[in-house]
Residue frames as a rotation matrix with the C-alpha (Angstrom) as fourth column:
UNK 1
-0.396 -0.916 -0.063 -144.95
-0.660 0.332 -0.674 -65.37
0.638 -0.225 -0.736 -21.62
UNK 2
0.702 0.624 -0.345 -145.42
-0.263 0.676 0.688 -68.59
0.662 -0.393 0.638 -19.69
UNK 3
-0.491 -0.757 0.432 -143.94
-0.786 0.172 -0.593 -69.94
0.375 -0.631 -0.679 -16.45
UNK 4
-0.896 0.144 0.420 -144.76
-0.087 0.870 -0.485 -73.55
-0.435 -0.471 -0.767 -15.57
UNK 5
-0.738 0.568 0.363 -147.38
0.612 0.338 0.715 -73.44
0.284 0.750 -0.597 -18.35
UNK 6
0.282 0.805 -0.522 -149.18
0.891 -0.421 -0.168 -70.50
-0.355 -0.418 -0.836 -16.68
UNK 7
0.319 -0.133 0.938 -149.35
0.620 -0.719 -0.313 -67.06
0.716 0.682 -0.147 -18.26
UNK 8
0.000 -0.375 -0.927 -147.25
0.913 -0.378 0.153 -64.42
-0.408 -0.847 0.342 -16.50
UNK 9
-0.484 -0.125 -0.866 -147.52
-0.111 -0.973 0.203 -61.66
-0.868 0.194 0.457 -19.10
UNK 10
0.310 0.556 0.772 -149.53
0.815 0.263 -0.516 -60.74
-0.490 0.789 -0.371 -22.16
UNK 11
-0.766 -0.532 -0.360 -148.68
0.226 -0.748 0.624 -58.46
-0.601 0.397 0.694 -25.01
UNK 12
0.339 0.940 -0.043 -151.51
0.398 -0.185 -0.899 -56.47
-0.852 0.288 -0.437 -26.55
UNK 13
0.054 -0.275 0.960 -151.40
0.982 -0.160 -0.101 -55.21
0.181 0.948 0.261 -30.11
UNK 14
-0.807 -0.446 -0.386 -150.31
0.513 -0.854 -0.085 -51.57
-0.292 -0.267 0.918 -30.38
UNK 15
-0.738 0.602 -0.304 -153.40
-0.666 -0.721 0.189 -50.62
-0.106 0.342 0.934 -32.37
UNK 16
-0.696 0.599 0.396 -156.93
0.525 0.801 -0.288 -52.03
-0.490 0.008 -0.872 -32.53
UNK 17
-0.813 0.522 0.257 -159.93
-0.011 -0.456 0.890 -51.32
0.582 0.721 0.376 -34.73
UNK 18
-0.678 0.665 -0.314 -163.14
0.465 0.057 -0.884 -50.10
-0.569 -0.745 -0.347 -33.08
UNK 19
-0.349 0.661 0.664 -166.50
0.696 -0.292 0.656 -48.75
0.628 0.691 -0.358 -34.20
UNK 20
-0.982 0.072 0.175 -167.80
-0.154 -0.839 -0.521 -45.41
0.110 -0.539 0.835 -32.97
UNK 21
-0.470 0.866 -0.171 -171.17
0.882 0.452 -0.136 -46.05
-0.040 -0.214 -0.976 -31.29
UNK 22
0.701 0.712 0.037 -172.02
0.711 -0.702 0.046 -42.44
0.059 -0.006 -0.998 -30.55
UNK 23
-0.550 -0.822 -0.149 -170.38
0.829 -0.559 0.027 -39.05
-0.105 -0.109 0.988 -30.93
UNK 24
0.015 0.530 -0.848 -171.43
0.357 -0.795 -0.491 -35.43
-0.934 -0.296 -0.201 -30.63
UNK 25
0.712 0.272 0.648 -172.43
0.702 -0.251 -0.666 -33.37
-0.019 0.929 -0.370 -33.65
UNK 26
-0.428 -0.879 0.210 -169.89
0.894 -0.446 -0.045 -30.92
0.133 0.168 0.977 -35.04
UNK 27
0.295 0.438 -0.849 -170.33
0.550 -0.805 -0.224 -27.33
-0.781 -0.401 -0.478 -33.89
UNK 28
0.824 0.041 0.566 -170.42
0.529 -0.413 -0.741 -24.80
0.203 0.910 -0.361 -36.76
UNK 29
0.734 -0.612 0.294 -167.01
-0.536 -0.789 -0.301 -23.22
0.416 0.063 -0.907 -37.26
UNK 30
0.539 -0.558 0.631 -165.19
-0.418 0.473 0.776 -26.09
-0.732 -0.681 0.022 -35.56
UNK 31
0.497 -0.450 -0.742 -162.18
-0.773 0.158 -0.614 -27.34
0.394 0.879 -0.269 -37.52
UNK 32
0.804 -0.228 -0.549 -160.18
0.265 0.964 -0.012 -30.55
0.532 -0.136 0.836 -37.32
UNK 33
-0.204 -0.976 0.078 -157.16
0.401 -0.156 -0.903 -28.60
0.893 -0.153 0.424 -36.15
UNK 34
-0.241 0.106 0.965 -158.98
-0.560 -0.827 -0.049 -26.72
0.793 -0.552 0.259 -33.39
UNK 35
-0.361 0.155 0.919 -160.53
-0.897 0.211 -0.388 -29.40
-0.255 -0.965 0.063 -31.23
UNK 36
-0.871 0.135 -0.472 -161.64
-0.020 0.951 0.309 -32.97
0.490 0.279 -0.826 -30.80
UNK 37
-0.059 0.919 0.390 -165.07
-0.901 -0.217 0.375 -34.16
0.429 -0.329 0.841 -29.66
UNK 38
-0.462 -0.101 0.881 -166.12
-0.682 0.676 -0.280 -36.98
-0.568 -0.730 -0.381 -27.30
UNK 39
0.008 0.458 -0.889 -167.05
-0.808 0.527 0.264 -40.40
0.590 0.716 0.374 -28.69
UNK 40
0.127 0.077 0.989 -168.13
-0.728 0.684 0.040 -43.72
-0.674 -0.725 0.144 -27.18
UNK 41
-0.509 -0.433 -0.743 -166.72
-0.831 0.471 0.295 -46.85
0.222 0.768 -0.600 -28.82
UNK 42
0.406 0.705 -0.581 -168.30
-0.585 0.689 0.428 -50.28
0.702 0.166 0.692 -29.28
UNK 43
-0.160 -0.538 -0.827 -165.81
0.392 0.735 -0.554 -51.67
0.906 -0.413 0.094 -26.74
UNK 44
0.578 0.604 -0.549 -167.29
0.723 -0.066 0.688 -49.45
0.379 -0.794 -0.475 -24.03
UNK 45
-0.222 -0.688 -0.691 -164.63
0.863 -0.468 0.189 -46.78
-0.453 -0.554 0.698 -23.69
UNK 46
0.889 0.453 -0.066 -164.87
0.398 -0.835 -0.381 -43.04
-0.227 0.312 -0.922 -24.23
UNK 47
-0.266 -0.963 0.049 -162.21
0.854 -0.212 0.475 -41.18
-0.447 0.168 0.879 -26.20
UNK 48
0.301 0.312 -0.901 -161.92
-0.188 -0.907 -0.377 -37.96
-0.935 0.283 -0.215 -28.18
UNK 49
-0.064 -0.214 0.975 -161.97
0.862 0.480 0.162 -37.97
-0.502 0.851 0.153 -31.97
UNK 50
-0.952 -0.280 -0.124 -161.59
0.170 -0.819 0.549 -35.38
-0.255 0.501 0.827 -34.75
UNK 51
-0.399 0.853 -0.336 -164.76
-0.493 -0.509 -0.706 -33.51
-0.773 -0.116 0.624 -35.78
UNK 52
-0.282 0.286 -0.916 -165.11
-0.943 0.092 0.319 -35.43
0.176 0.954 0.244 -39.08
UNK 53
-0.967 -0.042 -0.251 -165.65
0.000 0.986 -0.165 -38.78
0.255 -0.160 -0.954 -37.29
UNK 54
-0.221 0.965 0.144 -169.30
-0.889 -0.260 0.378 -39.87
0.402 -0.044 0.915 -37.14
UNK 55
0.001 0.342 0.940 -171.29
-0.681 0.689 -0.249 -42.61
-0.732 -0.640 0.234 -35.40
UNK 56
0.881 0.340 0.329 -170.75
-0.066 0.776 -0.627 -45.92
-0.469 0.531 0.706 -37.20
UNK 57
0.587 -0.738 -0.331 -167.26
-0.673 -0.218 -0.707 -45.04
0.450 0.638 -0.625 -38.43
UNK 58
0.858 -0.447 -0.252 -164.52
0.506 0.819 0.271 -47.62
0.085 -0.360 0.929 -38.00
UNK 59
0.684 -0.653 0.325 -161.41
-0.608 -0.757 -0.241 -46.15
0.403 -0.032 -0.915 -36.40
UNK 60
0.271 -0.704 -0.656 -158.03
0.540 0.675 -0.502 -47.32
0.797 -0.218 0.564 -35.12
UNK 61
0.844 -0.058 0.533 -156.94
-0.435 -0.655 0.618 -46.50
0.313 -0.753 -0.579 -31.56
UNK 62
-0.228 -0.965 -0.134 -153.60
-0.402 0.218 -0.890 -46.88
0.887 -0.149 -0.437 -29.79
UNK 63
0.538 0.487 -0.688 -154.01
0.323 0.635 0.702 -49.45
0.779 -0.599 0.185 -26.98
UNK 64
-0.333 -0.745 -0.578 -151.21
0.870 -0.006 -0.493 -47.86
0.364 -0.667 0.650 -24.93
UNK 65
-0.991 -0.093 -0.095 -152.70
0.119 -0.936 -0.330 -44.37
-0.059 -0.339 0.939 -24.82
UNK 66
-0.226 0.964 0.144 -156.34
0.843 0.267 -0.467 -45.04
-0.488 0.016 -0.872 -25.85
UNK 67
-0.191 0.092 -0.977 -156.05
-0.263 -0.964 -0.040 -42.22
-0.946 0.249 0.209 -28.38
UNK 68
0.836 0.544 0.068 -157.42
0.001 0.122 -0.993 -41.93
-0.549 0.830 0.102 -31.89
UNK 69
-0.279 -0.936 0.215 -154.92
0.258 0.143 0.956 -42.92
-0.925 0.322 0.201 -34.61
UNK 70
-0.911 -0.005 -0.413 -156.84
-0.385 -0.352 0.853 -42.93
-0.149 0.936 0.318 -37.90
UNK 71
0.170 0.985 0.043 -160.13
-0.715 0.153 -0.682 -43.61
-0.678 0.085 0.730 -39.64
UNK 72
-0.700 -0.315 0.640 -160.48
0.144 0.816 0.559 -46.87
-0.699 0.484 -0.526 -41.53
UNK 73
-0.668 0.445 -0.597 -162.21
-0.744 -0.413 0.525 -46.94
-0.013 0.795 0.607 -44.90
């Protein structure tokens, strides 16, 4: 939104694509339903992701909550 040609508000997309820079290895016996693991994204933020996500994977996150949404192919 603009007021006198100056921005007064911005609207971010609800979801953005990111690449997982680093993430922990899966612990034996850990399942996708039981727990998430920490991951650092290429945009510099840390989130938690399901155990099947690996470094280099492209994922989608919700910009409002900064939570994992899905893995991109």
